[in-house]
Backbone as XML, in Angstrom:
<?xml version="1.0"?>
<chain id="A" units="angstrom">
  <residue number="1" name="MET">
    <atom name="N" x="197.191" y="152.403" z="80.673"/>
    <atom name="CA" x="195.654" y="152.024" z="80.361"/>
    <atom name="C" x="196.285" y="150.411" z="79.249"/>
  </residue>
  <residue number="2" name="ASP">
    <atom name="N" x="194.600" y="150.184" z="78.896"/>
    <atom name="CA" x="194.775" y="149.021" z="78.177"/>
    <atom name="C" x="194.380" y="149.902" z="76.814"/>
  </residue>
  <residue number="3" name="PRO">
    <atom name="N" x="195.277" y="149.281" z="75.928"/>
    <atom name="CA" x="194.580" y="149.374" z="74.243"/>
    <atom name="C" x="193.454" y="149.437" z="74.236"/>
  </residue>
  <residue number="4" name="PHE">
    <atom name="N" x="192.883" y="148.263" z="75.197"/>
    <atom name="CA" x="191.519" y="147.143" z="73.792"/>
    <atom name="C" x="190.631" y="147.842" z="74.970"/>
  </residue>
  <residue number="5" name="THR">
    <atom name="N" x="190.408" y="148.429" z="76.129"/>
    <atom name="CA" x="189.879" y="148.975" z="76.608"/>
    <atom name="C" x="189.085" y="150.398" z="76.032"/>
  </residue>
  <residue number="6" name="THR">
    <atom name="N" x="187.813" y="150.357" z="76.710"/>
    <atom name="CA" x="187.151" y="152.285" z="75.750"/>
    <atom name="C" x="187.041" y="152.664" z="77.357"/>
  </residue>
  <residue number="7" name="SER">
    <atom name="N" x="187.397" y="153.617" z="75.898"/>
    <atom name="CA" x="187.883" y="155.315" z="77.562"/>
    <atom name="C" x="186.952" y="155.968" z="77.228"/>
  </residue>
  <residue number="8" name="ASP">
    <atom name="N" x="186.367" y="157.269" z="78.062"/>
    <atom name="CA" x="185.484" y="157.848" z="78.626"/>
    <atom name="C" x="185.498" y="158.831" z="77.131"/>
  </residue>
  <residue number="9" name="ALA">
    <atom name="N" x="185.810" y="159.028" z="76.362"/>
    <atom name="CA" x="185.751" y="160.000" z="76.056"/>
    <atom name="C" x="184.963" y="159.088" z="74.599"/>
  </residue>
  <residue number="10" name="VAL">
    <atom name="N" x="185.023" y="158.620" z="74.669"/>
    <atom name="CA" x="183.413" y="157.430" z="72.989"/>
    <atom name="C" x="182.425" y="158.081" z="74.287"/>
  </residue>
  <residue number="11" name="VAL">
    <atom name="N" x="181.807" y="158.700" z="73.164"/>
    <atom name="CA" x="180.262" y="158.969" z="73.076"/>
    <atom name="C" x="179.386" y="157.833" z="72.639"/>
  </residue>
  <residue number="12" name="ASP">
    <atom name="N" x="178.596" y="157.512" z="73.905"/>
    <atom name="CA" x="177.721" y="156.570" z="73.821"/>
    <atom name="C" x="176.132" y="157.471" z="73.087"/>
  </residue>
  <residue number="13" name="GLN">
    <atom name="N" x="176.175" y="156.316" z="71.807"/>
    <atom name="CA" x="174.902" y="157.301" z="71.227"/>
    <atom name="C" x="173.822" y="156.429" z="70.863"/>
  </residue>
  <residue number="14" name="SER">
    <atom name="N" x="173.422" y="156.173" z="71.979"/>
    <atom name="CA" x="172.182" y="155.557" z="71.732"/>
    <atom name="C" x="171.448" y="156.677" z="73.544"/>
  </residue>
  <residue number="15" name="LYS">
    <atom name="N" x="172.641" y="157.658" z="73.459"/>
    <atom name="CA" x="171.748" y="158.409" z="74.438"/>
    <atom name="C" x="171.761" y="160.079" z="74.050"/>
  </residue>
  <residue number="16" name="LYS">
    <atom name="N" x="172.141" y="159.965" z="72.590"/>
    <atom name="CA" x="171.790" y="161.251" z="71.877"/>
    <atom name="C" x="170.628" y="161.867" z="71.778"/>
  </residue>
  <residue number="17" name="SER">
    <atom name="N" x="169.857" y="162.459" z="71.665"/>
    <atom name="CA" x="168.356" y="163.062" z="71.483"/>
    <atom name="C" x="168.536" y="163.740" z="70.410"/>
  </residue>
  <residue number="18" name="THR">
    <atom name="N" x="169.452" y="163.373" z="68.750"/>
    <atom name="CA" x="169.525" y="164.608" z="68.104"/>
    <atom name="C" x="168.319" y="163.782" z="67.162"/>
  </residue>
  <residue number="19" name="THR">
    <atom name="N" x="167.168" y="164.083" z="66.403"/>
    <atom name="CA" x="166.175" y="163.534" z="64.934"/>
    <atom name="C" x="166.552" y="163.463" z="63.339"/>
  </residue>
  <residue number="20" name="ILE">
    <atom name="N" x="166.509" y="162.640" z="62.987"/>
    <atom name="CA" x="166.889" y="162.387" z="62.193"/>
    <atom name="C" x="165.612" y="162.929" z="60.941"/>
  </residue>
  <residue number="21" name="THR">
    <atom name="N" x="166.286" y="163.818" z="60.118"/>
    <atom name="CA" x="165.413" y="164.528" z="58.885"/>
    <atom name="C" x="166.046" y="163.838" z="57.985"/>
  </residue>
  <residue number="22" name="GLU">
    <atom name="N" x="164.988" y="163.996" z="56.690"/>
    <atom name="CA" x="165.113" y="163.780" z="55.513"/>
    <atom name="C" x="166.068" y="164.840" z="54.433"/>
  </residue>
  <residue number="23" name="GLY">
    <atom name="N" x="166.121" y="165.643" z="55.475"/>
    <atom name="CA" x="167.496" y="167.083" z="54.699"/>
    <atom name="C" x="166.743" y="167.915" z="55.395"/>
  </residue>
  <residue number="24" name="GLU">
    <atom name="N" x="167.734" y="168.828" z="55.402"/>
    <atom name="CA" x="167.135" y="170.264" z="56.365"/>
    <atom name="C" x="166.338" y="171.497" z="54.817"/>
  </residue>
  <residue number="25" name="HIS">
    <atom name="N" x="167.176" y="171.282" z="53.478"/>
    <atom name="CA" x="166.447" y="172.157" z="52.882"/>
    <atom name="C" x="165.532" y="170.876" z="51.523"/>
  </residue>
  <residue number="26" name="GLN">
    <atom name="N" x="164.822" y="169.887" z="52.563"/>
    <atom name="CA" x="164.896" y="168.959" z="51.421"/>
    <atom name="C" x="162.955" y="168.661" z="52.135"/>
  </residue>
  <residue number="27" name="PRO">
    <atom name="N" x="161.927" y="169.123" z="52.081"/>
    <atom name="CA" x="160.605" y="168.011" z="52.212"/>
    <atom name="C" x="160.007" y="166.791" z="52.016"/>
  </residue>
  <residue number="28" name="LYS">
    <atom name="N" x="160.055" y="166.178" z="52.939"/>
    <atom name="CA" x="159.482" y="164.770" z="53.085"/>
    <atom name="C" x="158.614" y="164.727" z="51.571"/>
  </residue>
  <residue number="29" name="HIS">
    <atom name="N" x="159.092" y="163.686" z="51.055"/>
    <atom name="CA" x="158.282" y="163.910" z="49.634"/>
    <atom name="C" x="158.794" y="164.372" z="48.367"/>
  </residue>
  <residue number="30" name="GLU">
    <atom name="N" x="159.678" y="165.455" z="48.309"/>
    <atom name="CA" x="160.429" y="166.307" z="47.430"/>
    <atom name="C" x="161.135" y="165.342" z="46.768"/>
  </residue>
  <residue number="31" name="HIS">
    <atom name="N" x="160.995" y="165.390" z="45.576"/>
    <atom name="CA" x="161.806" y="164.818" z="44.077"/>
    <atom name="C" x="162.317" y="165.458" z="44.301"/>
  </residue>
  <residue number="32" name="ILE">
    <atom name="N" x="163.823" y="164.655" z="44.397"/>
    <atom name="CA" x="164.967" y="165.602" z="43.834"/>
    <atom name="C" x="165.237" y="165.561" z="42.365"/>
  </residue>
  <residue number="33" name="ASN">
    <atom name="N" x="164.599" y="164.778" z="41.258"/>
    <atom name="CA" x="164.453" y="164.811" z="40.082"/>
    <atom name="C" x="163.006" y="165.866" z="39.756"/>
  </residue>
  <residue number="34" name="LYS">
    <atom name="N" x="163.320" y="166.655" z="39.284"/>
    <atom name="CA" x="161.941" y="167.530" z="39.367"/>
    <atom name="C" x="161.529" y="167.538" z="37.199"/>
  </residue>
  <residue number="35" name="THR">
    <atom name="N" x="162.550" y="167.206" z="36.387"/>
    <atom name="CA" x="162.234" y="167.286" z="35.241"/>
    <atom name="C" x="163.095" y="166.057" z="34.197"/>
  </residue>
  <residue number="36" name="ILE">
    <atom name="N" x="163.657" y="165.656" z="34.520"/>
    <atom name="CA" x="164.359" y="165.028" z="33.695"/>
    <atom name="C" x="163.883" y="163.503" z="33.726"/>
  </residue>
  <residue number="37" name="ARG">
    <atom name="N" x="163.635" y="163.268" z="31.750"/>
    <atom name="CA" x="163.119" y="161.788" z="31.407"/>
    <atom name="C" x="161.319" y="161.853" z="32.834"/>
  </residue>
  <residue number="38" name="LYS">
    <atom name="N" x="160.425" y="162.128" z="33.179"/>
    <atom name="CA" x="159.869" y="161.757" z="34.074"/>
    <atom name="C" x="158.906" y="160.961" z="33.605"/>
  </residue>
  <residue number="39" name="ASP">
    <atom name="N" x="158.527" y="160.748" z="32.422"/>
    <atom name="CA" x="157.715" y="159.145" z="31.674"/>
    <atom name="C" x="158.151" y="158.598" z="31.775"/>
  </residue>
  <residue number="40" name="VAL">
    <atom name="N" x="159.730" y="157.744" z="32.641"/>
    <atom name="CA" x="159.646" y="156.881" z="32.674"/>
    <atom name="C" x="159.465" y="156.356" z="34.409"/>
  </residue>
  <residue number="41" name="ASP">
    <atom name="N" x="159.056" y="155.144" z="34.688"/>
    <atom name="CA" x="159.853" y="154.803" z="36.345"/>
    <atom name="C" x="160.375" y="154.759" z="36.747"/>
  </residue>
  <residue number="42" name="LYS">
    <atom name="N" x="161.723" y="154.713" z="36.034"/>
    <atom name="CA" x="163.093" y="154.253" z="37.153"/>
    <atom name="C" x="163.705" y="155.399" z="36.133"/>
  </residue>
  <residue number="43" name="LEU">
    <atom name="N" x="164.809" y="155.876" z="36.097"/>
    <atom name="CA" x="166.014" y="156.833" z="34.981"/>
    <atom name="C" x="167.559" y="155.973" z="35.083"/>
  </residue>
  <residue number="44" name="VAL">
    <atom name="N" x="167.340" y="155.200" z="34.299"/>
    <atom name="CA" x="168.651" y="154.385" z="34.362"/>
    <atom name="C" x="169.878" y="154.998" z="32.869"/>
  </residue>
  <residue number="45" name="ASP">
    <atom name="N" x="170.051" y="154.609" z="32.987"/>
    <atom name="CA" x="171.251" y="155.698" z="32.176"/>
    <atom name="C" x="172.363" y="154.260" z="32.100"/>
  </residue>
  <residue number="46" name="LYS">
    <atom name="N" x="172.572" y="153.182" z="30.711"/>
    <atom name="CA" x="173.902" y="152.701" z="30.796"/>
    <atom name="C" x="174.599" y="153.169" z="29.298"/>
  </residue>
  <residue number="47" name="TYR">
    <atom name="N" x="176.425" y="153.557" z="29.781"/>
    <atom name="CA" x="177.531" y="153.686" z="29.589"/>
    <atom name="C" x="177.697" y="152.812" z="29.276"/>
  </residue>
  <residue number="48" name="ASP">
    <atom name="N" x="177.995" y="151.992" z="27.283"/>
    <atom name="CA" x="179.566" y="151.751" z="27.033"/>
    <atom name="C" x="181.069" y="151.650" z="27.799"/>
  </residue>
  <residue number="49" name="ILE">
    <atom name="N" x="181.362" y="151.200" z="28.228"/>
    <atom name="CA" x="182.976" y="152.474" z="29.054"/>
    <atom name="C" x="183.569" y="152.574" z="27.269"/>
  </residue>
  <residue number="50" name="GLU">
    <atom name="N" x="184.091" y="152.152" z="26.325"/>
    <atom name="CA" x="184.826" y="152.211" z="25.390"/>
    <atom name="C" x="183.586" y="153.780" z="24.876"/>
  </residue>
  <residue number="51" name="ASP">
    <atom name="N" x="182.681" y="153.949" z="25.250"/>
    <atom name="CA" x="182.129" y="154.898" z="24.379"/>
    <atom name="C" x="183.021" y="156.136" z="25.667"/>
  </residue>
  <residue number="52" name="VAL">
    <atom name="N" x="182.949" y="156.324" z="26.855"/>
    <atom name="CA" x="183.106" y="156.908" z="27.671"/>
    <atom name="C" x="185.078" y="157.025" z="27.663"/>
  </residue>
  <residue number="53" name="ILE">
    <atom name="N" x="185.365" y="156.423" z="27.434"/>
    <atom name="CA" x="187.332" y="156.144" z="26.984"/>
    <atom name="C" x="185.957" y="157.101" z="25.961"/>
  </residue>
  <residue number="54" name="THR">
    <atom name="N" x="185.869" y="157.774" z="24.458"/>
    <atom name="CA" x="186.637" y="158.016" z="23.221"/>
    <atom name="C" x="185.952" y="159.607" z="23.850"/>
  </residue>
  <residue number="55" name="GLN">
    <atom name="N" x="184.331" y="159.786" z="24.652"/>
    <atom name="CA" x="184.697" y="161.060" z="25.297"/>
    <atom name="C" x="185.255" y="162.057" z="25.748"/>
  </residue>
  <residue number="56" name="CYS">
    <atom name="N" x="185.935" y="161.161" z="27.088"/>
    <atom name="CA" x="187.538" y="160.992" z="27.373"/>
    <atom name="C" x="188.590" y="161.673" z="26.931"/>
  </residue>
  <residue number="57" name="ASN">
    <atom name="N" x="188.758" y="161.011" z="25.774"/>
    <atom name="CA" x="190.048" y="161.287" z="24.691"/>
    <atom name="C" x="189.903" y="162.729" z="23.538"/>
  </residue>
  <residue number="58" name="ALA">
    <atom name="N" x="187.955" y="162.631" z="23.430"/>
    <atom name="CA" x="187.904" y="164.374" z="22.447"/>
    <atom name="C" x="188.052" y="165.538" z="23.849"/>
  </residue>
  <residue number="59" name="SER">
    <atom name="N" x="187.429" y="164.960" z="24.801"/>
    <atom name="CA" x="187.554" y="165.671" z="25.663"/>
    <atom name="C" x="189.308" y="167.099" z="25.444"/>
  </residue>
  <residue number="60" name="GLN">
    <atom name="N" x="189.289" y="168.546" z="25.826"/>
    <atom name="CA" x="191.071" y="168.517" z="26.608"/>
    <atom name="C" x="191.798" y="167.922" z="27.165"/>
  </residue>
  <residue number="61" name="ASN">
    <atom name="N" x="190.814" y="168.166" z="28.460"/>
    <atom name="CA" x="191.557" y="167.531" z="29.333"/>
    <atom name="C" x="191.655" y="165.749" z="29.774"/>
  </residue>
  <residue number="62" name="LYS">
    <atom name="N" x="190.897" y="165.368" z="28.723"/>
    <atom name="CA" x="190.763" y="163.392" z="29.263"/>
    <atom name="C" x="190.123" y="163.377" z="30.197"/>
  </residue>
  <residue number="63" name="THR">
    <atom name="N" x="188.637" y="164.313" z="30.135"/>
    <atom name="CA" x="187.657" y="164.155" z="31.487"/>
    <atom name="C" x="186.427" y="163.945" z="30.227"/>
  </residue>
  <residue number="64" name="VAL">
    <atom name="N" x="185.392" y="163.740" z="32.036"/>
    <atom name="CA" x="184.137" y="163.413" z="30.913"/>
    <atom name="C" x="182.978" y="163.821" z="32.836"/>
  </residue>
  <residue number="65" name="SER">
    <atom name="N" x="182.195" y="164.534" z="32.962"/>
    <atom name="CA" x="181.749" y="165.021" z="33.855"/>
    <atom name="C" x="180.752" y="164.279" z="33.712"/>
  </residue>
  <residue number="66" name="TYR">
    <atom name="N" x="179.435" y="163.578" z="34.680"/>
    <atom name="CA" x="178.657" y="163.670" z="35.013"/>
    <atom name="C" x="177.521" y="163.826" z="35.802"/>
  </residue>
  <residue number="67" name="CYS">
    <atom name="N" x="176.774" y="164.732" z="35.853"/>
    <atom name="CA" x="176.187" y="165.229" z="36.545"/>
    <atom name="C" x="175.422" y="164.260" z="38.055"/>
  </residue>
  <residue number="68" name="ARG">
    <atom name="N" x="175.104" y="164.618" z="38.780"/>
    <atom name="CA" x="175.088" y="164.385" z="40.415"/>
    <atom name="C" x="174.011" y="164.619" z="41.249"/>
  </residue>
  <residue number="69" name="CYS">
    <atom name="N" x="173.349" y="165.803" z="40.685"/>
    <atom name="CA" x="172.366" y="166.877" z="41.137"/>
    <atom name="C" x="171.570" y="167.158" z="40.138"/>
  </residue>
  <residue number="70" name="TRP">
    <atom name="N" x="170.646" y="166.085" z="38.878"/>
    <atom name="CA" x="169.564" y="166.301" z="38.380"/>
    <atom name="C" x="169.353" y="167.622" z="38.307"/>
  </residue>
  <residue number="71" name="LYS">
    <atom name="N" x="170.407" y="168.276" z="38.040"/>
    <atom name="CA" x="169.414" y="170.489" z="37.653"/>
    <atom name="C" x="170.574" y="170.723" z="36.389"/>
  </residue>
  <residue number="72" name="SER">
    <atom name="N" x="171.705" y="169.643" z="35.681"/>
    <atom name="CA" x="171.971" y="170.229" z="34.983"/>
    <atom name="C" x="170.698" y="170.561" z="33.464"/>
  </residue>
  <residue number="73" name="LYS">
    <atom name="N" x="171.439" y="171.468" z="32.904"/>
    <atom name="CA" x="170.466" y="171.163" z="31.580"/>
    <atom name="C" x="171.208" y="170.337" z="30.270"/>
  </residue>
  <residue number="74" name="LYS">
    <atom name="N" x="172.357" y="169.970" z="30.646"/>
    <atom name="CA" x="172.717" y="169.241" z="29.167"/>
    <atom name="C" x="173.192" y="167.267" z="30.065"/>
  </residue>
  <residue number="75" name="PHE">
    <atom name="N" x="172.080" y="166.811" z="30.843"/>
    <atom name="CA" x="172.028" y="165.843" z="32.306"/>
    <atom name="C" x="171.576" y="164.823" z="30.566"/>
  </residue>
  <residue number="76" name="PRO">
    <atom name="N" x="172.198" y="163.468" z="30.941"/>
    <atom name="CA" x="173.605" y="163.106" z="31.967"/>
    <atom name="C" x="174.858" y="163.715" z="32.223"/>
  </residue>
  <residue number="77" name="LEU">
    <atom name="N" x="174.911" y="164.661" z="31.309"/>
    <atom name="CA" x="176.492" y="164.975" z="31.294"/>
    <atom name="C" x="176.017" y="166.622" z="32.377"/>
  </residue>
  <residue number="78" name="CYS">
    <atom name="N" x="177.434" y="167.470" z="33.043"/>
    <atom name="CA" x="177.619" y="168.237" z="34.486"/>
    <atom name="C" x="177.792" y="169.757" z="33.102"/>
  </residue>
  <residue number="79" name="ASP">
    <atom name="N" x="177.495" y="170.415" z="33.330"/>
    <atom name="CA" x="177.093" y="171.217" z="32.940"/>
    <atom name="C" x="177.334" y="172.773" z="34.365"/>
  </residue>
  <residue number="80" name="GLY">
    <atom name="N" x="177.437" y="172.456" z="35.319"/>
    <atom name="CA" x="177.952" y="173.057" z="36.789"/>
    <atom name="C" x="176.837" y="174.312" z="37.537"/>
  </residue>
  <residue number="81" name="SER">
    <atom name="N" x="175.903" y="173.481" z="36.992"/>
    <atom name="CA" x="174.179" y="173.883" z="37.365"/>
    <atom name="C" x="174.668" y="173.718" z="39.734"/>
  </residue>
  <residue number="82" name="HIS">
    <atom name="N" x="175.132" y="172.619" z="39.908"/>
    <atom name="CA" x="175.006" y="172.279" z="41.074"/>
    <atom name="C" x="176.053" y="173.769" z="42.185"/>
  </residue>
  <residue number="83" name="ASN">
    <atom name="N" x="177.105" y="174.388" z="41.165"/>
    <atom name="CA" x="177.434" y="175.365" z="41.931"/>
    <atom name="C" x="175.839" y="176.317" z="42.587"/>
  </residue>
  <residue number="84" name="ALA">
    <atom name="N" x="175.374" y="177.288" z="41.240"/>
    <atom name="CA" x="174.428" y="177.593" z="41.463"/>
    <atom name="C" x="173.383" y="176.953" z="43.061"/>
  </residue>
  <residue number="85" name="TRP">
    <atom name="N" x="173.497" y="175.854" z="42.885"/>
    <atom name="CA" x="172.803" y="174.971" z="44.206"/>
    <atom name="C" x="173.042" y="174.544" z="45.673"/>
  </residue>
  <residue number="86" name="ASN">
    <atom name="N" x="174.346" y="174.225" z="45.351"/>
    <atom name="CA" x="175.221" y="174.549" z="46.344"/>
    <atom name="C" x="175.019" y="176.036" z="47.117"/>
  </residue>
  <residue number="87" name="LYS">
    <atom name="N" x="175.707" y="177.373" z="46.123"/>
    <atom name="CA" x="175.527" y="177.810" z="46.777"/>
    <atom name="C" x="174.448" y="178.765" z="47.793"/>
  </residue>
  <residue number="88" name="GLU">
    <atom name="N" x="173.146" y="178.115" z="47.356"/>
    <atom name="CA" x="171.428" y="178.584" z="47.688"/>
    <atom name="C" x="171.453" y="177.625" z="48.783"/>
  </residue>
  <residue number="89" name="THR">
    <atom name="N" x="171.606" y="176.200" z="48.787"/>
    <atom name="CA" x="171.079" y="175.420" z="49.867"/>
    <atom name="C" x="172.180" y="175.045" z="50.762"/>
  </residue>
  <residue number="90" name="GLY">
    <atom name="N" x="173.903" y="175.886" z="50.634"/>
    <atom name="CA" x="174.806" y="175.037" z="51.140"/>
    <atom name="C" x="175.069" y="173.771" z="51.738"/>
  </residue>
  <residue number="91" name="ASP">
    <atom name="N" x="174.537" y="172.992" z="49.764"/>
    <atom name="CA" x="175.106" y="171.946" z="50.519"/>
    <atom name="C" x="176.196" y="171.213" z="49.609"/>
  </residue>
  <residue number="92" name="ASN">
    <atom name="N" x="176.912" y="170.285" z="48.984"/>
    <atom name="CA" x="178.425" y="169.910" z="48.374"/>
    <atom name="C" x="178.162" y="169.110" z="47.426"/>
  </residue>
  <residue number="93" name="LEU">
    <atom name="N" x="176.981" y="169.569" z="46.527"/>
    <atom name="CA" x="177.801" y="168.697" z="45.617"/>
    <atom name="C" x="178.263" y="168.388" z="44.494"/>
  </residue>
  <residue number="94" name="GLY">
    <atom name="N" x="178.679" y="168.233" z="43.659"/>
    <atom name="CA" x="179.903" y="167.947" z="42.325"/>
    <atom name="C" x="179.537" y="166.735" z="41.487"/>
  </residue>
  <residue number="95" name="PRO">
    <atom name="N" x="179.942" y="167.030" z="40.545"/>
    <atom name="CA" x="179.654" y="165.581" z="39.465"/>
    <atom name="C" x="180.596" y="164.712" z="39.950"/>
  </residue>
  <residue number="96" name="LEU">
    <atom name="N" x="179.869" y="163.041" z="39.189"/>
    <atom name="CA" x="180.904" y="161.738" z="39.048"/>
    <atom name="C" x="182.077" y="163.114" z="38.003"/>
  </residue>
  <residue number="97" name="VAL">
    <atom name="N" x="183.569" y="162.566" z="37.920"/>
    <atom name="CA" x="184.611" y="163.149" z="37.051"/>
    <atom name="C" x="185.091" y="161.723" z="36.833"/>
  </residue>
  <residue number="98" name="ILE">
    <atom name="N" x="184.937" y="161.501" z="35.277"/>
    <atom name="CA" x="185.966" y="160.271" z="34.855"/>
    <atom name="C" x="187.141" y="160.575" z="33.955"/>
  </residue>
  <residue number="99" name="THR">
    <atom name="N" x="187.849" y="160.295" z="34.127"/>
    <atom name="CA" x="189.539" y="160.743" z="33.453"/>
    <atom name="C" x="190.471" y="158.716" z="32.729"/>
  </residue>
  <residue number="100" name="ASN">
    <atom name="N" x="190.578" y="159.825" z="31.647"/>
    <atom name="CA" x="191.260" y="158.463" z="31.144"/>
    <atom name="C" x="192.716" y="158.546" z="31.220"/>
  </residue>
  <residue number="101" name="LYS">
    <atom name="N" x="193.566" y="157.593" z="32.134"/>
    <atom name="CA" x="195.406" y="158.145" z="31.848"/>
    <atom name="C" x="195.665" y="157.298" z="30.936"/>
  </residue>
  <residue number="102" name="PRO">
    <atom name="N" x="197.078" y="157.805" z="30.195"/>
    <atom name="CA" x="197.550" y="157.693" z="29.277"/>
    <atom name="C" x="198.203" y="156.855" z="29.570"/>
  </residue>
</chain>
C-alpha cells in the first residue's frame, strides 16, 4: 500500500451524528466563576515573574500552584478544591503548578 494513501480505517468525521454540548455537567449559560470578584467585567490577575519566583522559593517544595477550577477559597492560589469537584462530576481539573528549578 502506498504510504500516502488514506486507509479504510480513517473515519469520515462528517458522517458522525454526535451532538456537541457545552458540557455534561454545565448547563448552557451557567457561570463557571460563581463567587470570585463578581464586581468586575473581566477577572484578570497579573503577576511579576520575580514575585512568582519568590513564592516558589518560599515554599518547601519550591512550587506554587494556581487554581484553574474557580473553587479555591485561596484564589488565585490552589487549595485542592478541584479534588472534590472532580470526584463529584467526573471532571479532571487540576492546578497550574509552577516550579523554580535551582
